[in-house]
Structure formats: structure tokens, C-alpha cells
N, C-alpha and C positions, 0 to 999 in steps of 0.2 A: 504494500499499500504506499503510495507516494505522498499522502497527506499526513502531516505531523501535528502534534499539540503545539498551539501558538500560531499556527498559520492563519492568514486571513483568507477566507474562502467566500465563494459566491454560489448561491443556490441555483441549480439549473432547472429544477422542476418542483412541482408541488405548490402549496398555497403561499409560500414565501419566495417564489421565483424572482430572481434578480436582486435579492437582498444580500448584503454581506454581513459577515460576522467572524469572530475569532473561535477557533477550535479549542474546546475545553478538555475533551477526552477522546481517545481513539480506542477502538477494539479491532486489531488487525485480524484476529481469527474470524470474527463475525463480519468483518469488512464494513464497520459502521463507525460513525463519529457523532459527537455532541457539539453543536455550534451555539455559541452564546447569543441569546435572544431570538433564535429561529426554531421552528417546529415546536412552538409552545402548546402545552395542553394544560387543562385544569385538573388539579388533584384535590379531592375532598378529604380533609383530615378530620379524624375523630378527636374529641376532647381527650386529653391525656390525664388530667387531674380533676378531681371533683371541684365544680365551680368554674372551670375554664370552658371556653366556647370552642366549638368546632370551626374550621375555616376552610376557605377555598383558595388554593395556592397555584400559581402558574409556574410550571417547570419545563425545562427543555427535555425533549425526548431524543432517542437515537434516530439517526437518519442514515440511509445507505451512503457509503462513500462515493458511489457512482452518481449520486444526485448532487454532488458538490464538486467545484473545481477550485484550484488555487487561484487567487486573484493576482494579476500582474501588479508589480509595484509602481510601474510608471504609467500605465494606462487604466488600471483598475478592472480590466476585462478578464475573462477566464483565460488561463494560461495552461498549456500542456506541459507537463513536467518531464524532464529527461535527466540523465545522469552524465557527469563529465569528471575527469580527473582534476584534482585541484592544482594549485600553483606548484606544490611540492612534488607532484607526480605520484603520490601515494594514496591520498584520501579522495573519496568520491564526494562530489557536491551536487546539489540539485540545481538545475538551470531551467529557465523558460525556453522552450524549444524554438519559439519564433524570434525573440530578441537576443537570445544566448546570454542573458543576464542571470547572475546567480540569485537563487531564491533564498 
């Protein structure tokens, strides 16, 4: 999976199409990500103690990694991610395939 925690991504489909957000968590085995402020759902919470009230909370839910794309730093549009050897010739770095700028 080419999307990592902390990346700025753009939604490609669904109710939040074309919105951007920061990746909070990733699950490479399930191929899913949680994006800050996107794919929000309402959770009904029961009261925990006597005398406290229940509440409705909005939380982010998992979304398929194929439904998001890394946003390009210079244009803000969706970028295809590729790999390239770094300046030292030993480490791999992620790059935007179109502009060849390191992500």
C-alpha cells in the first residue's frame, strides 16, 4: 500500500468526493485507511455512569485505500505514487509519477 499515516489524500468516490484530509491510521492487511474529517458516521453512546446522559458522536470510519489518492503538494490534485532510489542510492523514496517530485 502506497498511502502512509500523515499523508494528505483526496477522496475519489463516495459522499465526500473531491474533499481532502490527513490520514490518521492505515491497515495494510485490510487495505483500508482512516482520513481525518471524511467518511463521518454518527455513533450512539450509552450513558456510562448513573446520572450521565447518552450522546451522539460523529466518528471517522475506515475507507478503502483505492477510494483515496495522495494529493500532489504543488497542484493539490490526485497523484500517482511511484518509487525511486534516494540521493544516496540505497533508500527508496516515494515520488509523484507525473512531476517526479518526492512525496
